[in-house]
N, C-alpha and C positions, 0 to 999 in steps of 0.2 A: 446516314447509316443506321440500321435498326439496332435495337438493344441486343438482340440475339447475336448479331455480328460483332458488336462491341464485346459481349461476353466471350465469344469465340476468340477474338483478338487477344483479350486479356489472359485467358486461361490456357492458351496453348497454340493459338494460331500465330506463332511468332515466325520470323523469317530465319530462325536457326542460328543467329549469331549474337546480336548485341545485348538483348535484354536478359538480365540474370537477377534472381533474388539473392538476398544476403547482404554482404558488407558494401557492395557497390552495384548500382543498377547497370552501369556500362563501364567499359574500359575507355578512358579518355586520356588526352595528353596531360602532362603535368603542368602545374602553374609555372608560367614563365612570362617575362615581358618581352614580346617579340620585337626584333629590330628589322626594319625594312632594308634589305641589302640591295634592292634594285635602284638604279638611277630613276629619278622621277620622270614622268612624261611631261614635256614642256612644249605645248602647242604654240606658245608665243615666242617670236624672236625678240632680240633686245629692244628694237624699236617698239614692238607691241607692248612689252612690259612698261616702257616709259610712257607710252600713250595712255595706257590704262591708269598709271600712277598720276599723270598730269590731269586726266579727267576727274579722278577722285579728289585731287587737290583743288581743282577749279570749283567743284561742288562745295567743298568746305570753305573756300575763300569767298566765293561770289554768291552762292545760294544759301549756304548755311544749313544747320540742322536745328530742328525744333526740340529744345529740351524742356519738357513739361514738368519741371521740378525746380522751384525757385532756389533751393540750396545749390543744386548743380549749376544753375545759371550764374549765381553769385561767385562760386568757386572759379568758374571759367572766366568771368569778367575780371576778377582779381588777378588772374594769371595772364591777362593781356588779350583775351579774345574780344571781338567786337560784338556787342549785344544790342538787340533791338527787340524788346519784349521777351519772348521765349526763343527767338531766333538767335543762334550763336554762329558766328563766322570765325574761322581760324586761319591764320596765315600759314602757309606750308612750312616755313622755317620753324614756327612754333610747334607744329604737328611733328615734324621730324625730330626736333630736339627732344620732345617727350617720348616719342617712340623708341629712341635710342636708350632710354632708361629701362625699358621693359626687358626682362631676361629672355633669352632664346630657348630656355628650358627651365623647368622647375619640377619639384617632387611634391607629392601629397602623401601624407602618412596617416592611415586610418588607425582604429583602435588596436588592430593587429599589425605590428610593424613589418611582419613578413609579407603583408599585402601592399606595401608601399609601391607607388607607381611613379614613373618619371614621364612627364609630359614634354616631349621634345627629344633631342639627342638621337634622332632616328627611330625612336620607338613608335609602334602603332598599337594602340590599346582599344579594346572593344567593350562597349557598354550595352546594357539591356534596353529594351523598349521603354519609353517614358511618356506618360500623360494621356494615352487613349482613354476616352470616357466609356468605351464599350468593350465587351469580351465575346469571344466565340471559340468554342471547341467542338470536336466531332460528336461528343456525347450529348451536349446540349443541342447542337444542330441549328441554333439560331443566335442572333445578335442580342446580347443582354447588357443592361447597365452594370458597371463594375461594382464589386463589393470588397469589403476588407478581406474576406477569405480568399477571393481571387487574387487580390494584391499580395497577400502573404504567400500564396503558392508561387507567384512569379518571383518573389524575393527568394524563395527556397531554390528555384531553378537558377537564379542569378548567383547565389552562393555556391551551388553545386558545381556548376560548370567552370572549370579552370580557365577556359578561353574568354570568360567575362571578367574584365579587370576592374570595372568600377560600376557602381549602382546608381543609375540616374534618378529622375524624379519618380513619381508614382508609376509603377509598371502598368497598372490600370487604375483609373480614378475610382476610389471607393466611395461611391455616391451615397452609400448607406450610412456614412459618417458625416455629421454636420460639418459644414465648411469651416466653422470657427475652431474646431478641434481636430480636424482631419490630419493636419500636419503633425500633431502631437502623437496620435495613434500610429500613423504610418512610420514616423521616424523611430518610435519605440520599436516597432516590428523590424524596421530596417537594421537598427543597431543591435538587436538581439538575435535576429535570424541570419545576419551576415556580418562579416568582419572586414568588408571591403570599403573602399573610398565611397563616401556618400555625398549627396547633392542637397542643396537648399533652394527652394523656390524663392525668387525675389518678388514676392507678392505682398508687400506691406511689411513694416518694420517688425511686427510681432513674430511672423513666421520665420524670418531670417534670424532674428535674435534668439528665438526658441531653438532653432536647429543648431546654431553655433554653440549654445549652452549645452544641448544634449550631446553633441559630438564631444565637447570638452569633458563632460561627465563620463561618458562611455570610455574615453581614453585615459581617465584618471589623471587629468592635467590641471595644473594651475592656470590662471588666466594668462600669465606671462608666457608659460610654455605653449599654450594654445596659439598665441599670437606670434611666437618666434618663427614658426614655419607652417606652411599650409597643412591643414588637417581635413578640409572638405572644400567644396567649390560650389559656385553658382553659375548658372547660364542665363543670360538675358537675351531677349530678341528686340530689335528695334521695331517700331511700328512703321513699316515701310509704306509710302516713301518718306524718308528724311525726317523721322521723328523718333524720340525716345520718351516713353511714358513715365509718369510719376512713380508708381510702385517699383518698377524694375530698376530705375535709377536709384531709388532709395536703398534697395537691397544691395545693388552694385557698390554704392559708396560705403555702406556699412561693412561689407566684406573686404573692400579695399583698405579701410582704416585698420582692420584687424589682420591683414596680410593673408587672407584666404584666396583660394584659386578663383580666377575670374575668366569667364568665357563669354564673348559677345557674338551672337549669331543672327545677323539680319535674315529675315525670311522674305526673300525677294523672288516673286514669281514673275518671270519675264512675260510681258504682255498684259499684266494685271497691275502689279505693284512696282514694276520696274520696266525699263524699255524692253521692247519685244526682241531686241538683239542681245545675245548673250554677253558680249563684251561690255555693252552699256549696263546691263544688269549687274555684272561683276563690279564695274567701276562704282555704281551707286552703292552696292553692298559694302564695298571697302570703305567708302566715305562714312557710311553709317557706323560701321564697326570701329574704325580707327578713332572716330570722335569720342566714343566711350572709353577706349584705351587711353587716350590723352587725358581724360578726366581722372581715371584711376592713377595715372602716373603723377598728376599734379597733387592728388591727395596723398599718395605714398609712393615716392620714387622707388622703382624696382618692384612694384606690385606684380605678382605673377599673373600674366594675362595671356590668353590665346584668342586668335581670331577664328571665327567659325564661318562656314559656308553652308547655306541652304538655298542656293539659287537653282531653280528649275524652271520649267515652262508650264503653261496651262494648255489644256485641250481647247483649242480655239473654236471648236464646235459647241462646247458646253460651258467653258470657263472653269472646269474642274482642274485641280492640280494634277500634274503628271510627274511621275518619279522614275528613276532608273532609265531615263531616256538618253539618247546620244547627246542632247544638249546639256542635260544634267551632268553627264560625265565630263564634257569639255569645260563646263563652268567650274566644276570641282578642280580639274587640272589647272585651269587658269588661276584660280584663287590660290592654289598651292604654290604656283610660281610667285605670285604677289606676296604671299606670306613669307617666303624665303627672302624676297626683296626687302621686306620690312624687318626681317629677323625675328619673326613671331612663330610660335607653335600654331598648328592648324587643327581645327575640329571639322569633321564632316559627318555624314550619316549613312546608315544602311536602310534604304527606304523603298517602298513600292506603292502602287495604287491598287493592287489586286485586293479582292474582298475575302478570299479564302486561300488557304495554303496550297495553291495549285502551281502549274507550270509558270504562269505569268508572274505569280508572287516570287518565285525563285529566280527567274531570269532578271526581273527588274531589280531585285535585291542584290543579286550577284553583280550586275552592272554597277550598282551603287558601291558595293564593297571593293570591286576592282578599281573604280575611280578613286576610292580612298587610298588604296595602295599606290596607284599611279601618281596621285597628287602629292604623295609624301605626308598624308594626314598623320597626326599623332594621337588624336582621340576620335573614335567613331561612335557616335551616338546611335541609338535605336538599331544596333546591329543584330539583335535577336528578338523576334516576336511581333514585328510591326506589320499591320495590314490596313487597307482602306485609307491610304494617305495619312495614317496616324490616328484614325478614329477607332480602330479595333486592335486589341492585343490578343494573341492566340498562343496557347502553350504548344500546340503542334508546330506552328511556325517557329516558335522559339527553339525547339529541338532541331528542326530542319536547318535553321540558320546556324546553330552551333556546329552542326556537321560541316557546313561550308566554311565557317570561320576556322575550325580546326584544320581543314585542308589548306587554307591560306596560310595559317601559321606554319604548317609543315612545309609549304612551298617556300617560305622565307628562311627555312633552316639551312645555314651554309653547309651542313654536312652533305646535302644532296650534290653540291658542286665540289666535293673533295677531290683534289687532283694530286694527293700524295700517292706514294707507291701503292698503298692499300686501296686507295680510291680508284686508281687506274686499273688495278686488277690484271696487270700484264702476265703475272705468273699463272693465274687461272686460265687466261686465254692460251698461254703456252701449253698448259697441261691438257686442255680439252682439244685444242687443235681444230681441225675442220670436220671431225667425224663423231664428236660426242655431244654431251650437253652439260650444263653447269649446275644442275640440281644437286649432284652428289659431291661437288668439289669442296674442299676444306674452306675455301674463300666464301662460298655460298652458305655452308653449314654454320659458319661462325656468325653470319649476319642475317640469316633468313627471318628471324623474328622481329628484327628492327629495320630491315632494309627499306621497307615501303610503308607508307601510311596505311593503317588499318581502320576502316570506317566502323562506326558504331551503328549507323543507320542505313547506309547504302546496302543494297542487296546485289551481290555479284553472281548469283546462281543463274543458270540458263532458264529459258522459259518453262520447260517441263518441270524442272526442280522447283522453280518458284510457284508454279501452279499446284504442284503436289503439296507444297507447304501451306497452301491456303490462299494463294493469289493476293497477297497483302500488299496494298499500295503504300507509297512512302508516308503519306500523312497518317495512315492507319498505324504503321509501325511507330511513327513519332508519338501518336496518342498512347500506345502501350508503354513506350519509353518514359514519357513524362509522368505517367501514373506510377511506374516503378520507382522513379527518382523521388517522388513525393512520399511514397511508402517507406523508402529507406532513409529519408532525410534525417540528419542530426544537426541541430544548431551548433555553431561554434561556441566554445566555452566563454563565459563571462563571469568575472568575480561577483559573488553573491552580493557583497556590500555595494558594488557599483550598480548592479541591476536594481537593487532596492532604492538607491539614490535616484536613478533614472526614473523609476516608476513614481517615486514621490514627487519629482519635478513635474511629471505629466499630470499627476493628480492635482497638484497645486495650481498649475496653469489652467487646467480645465475648470477648477473652482473659480478662478478669476475671469473666466469667460473666453479664454483663448484669444483668437484674433477676431477683430470686428469684421462683420460681413455686410453691414448696412451703412451706407454713406449718404 
């Protein structure tokens, strides 16, 4: 898109509805923790659940998992696991004994207690895109390495949208910051630009310990208060097939000791890092994930854990990952069944393989998000802003995804299914009869402003009206919207003394060298 068109879109080529200057860029749904009121889709019968469970247990008992961390191996050996070098085998009775200690739900409280989230209990929570190394937007028009400014802008979007419930890792990797201090600057930005639940990367002890300390400072807590209840979380990925690496296990154990949120998400691509069959890939994924949860429960019984699913397929023509596929959806649904079997909360993702925010991007992402709803997921990573299989973060895609997420939240509103006398509207039907319309009835007039979801991005005009307004396509409207949000953004308040303490901690850790990057 040319600069002239960009200027036209910004300065008046709007679609006539959503983008406003002033106190709010858009009208959006209020902050809420949505509850999924639908019955989950369960593609497996009882025998299927037991067969996948048995396969996962056989993997743990007979093949074992490689734990590339001596401390983790020793903890598991002391708990009764069978160890041969780095290979750890677990009897199924031991596995199930420790899984029963894990809570079926837990809460995480950030620096603003009003942003407290509950992981489990039927809730479905959405998070921002995390960890892409590259950035794309319509104004730039090309793929660029991420910067701190880009990362800060995504953090502002994550704070602004009420449908984003937690803030994952770096929304885009700020490669202009040295890797030794990147976590310090980004967490400072995250804790000052947002007041939502934050994430720590388990990439070496310094990064995890620094993030836990910064979250503690930002919340004004003592060490005992911080450890009494989850205040942040980490997510680790196994190194499929059948491995957990040293730094992620190190961070996992440190967060377990201090009672923080723990999510383990094997990245199993069927046909590459797991069997080409989806049931086999799910069984392997479960074995890898459950082994880490067992470790956490040995360290701290009752540690808050969730099992994640990131099982998809590859393009067998190229070997590239594919997302939002029918197989991805079924794997997510099957893992949801298994998570309920084990009594664990479930994490899934909103993902796509598309390179730009086009039709493919949206149908693949919406397939992923519907799979999250159908599976009974409790946390949905990467729900807004993800492109190119996680290699690109896009602000236009972020805004477009938030429109979809809001519609899904509205879809789960039980008010739509109200069957009270008011909900049934029999008196209005009686009043109108067979020869009138319902626009003017009292029943309609009392509800017309709240009866239906009102989009902030979708354009419902007919073609001629859309054309007269500038023929603005969805991604173009999203571009205008994200610019307006950044222009209007106001950071949530933070006590001045706390912010000074946070800045002083960052300065001190930078002077100490941050986290080592050369090994």
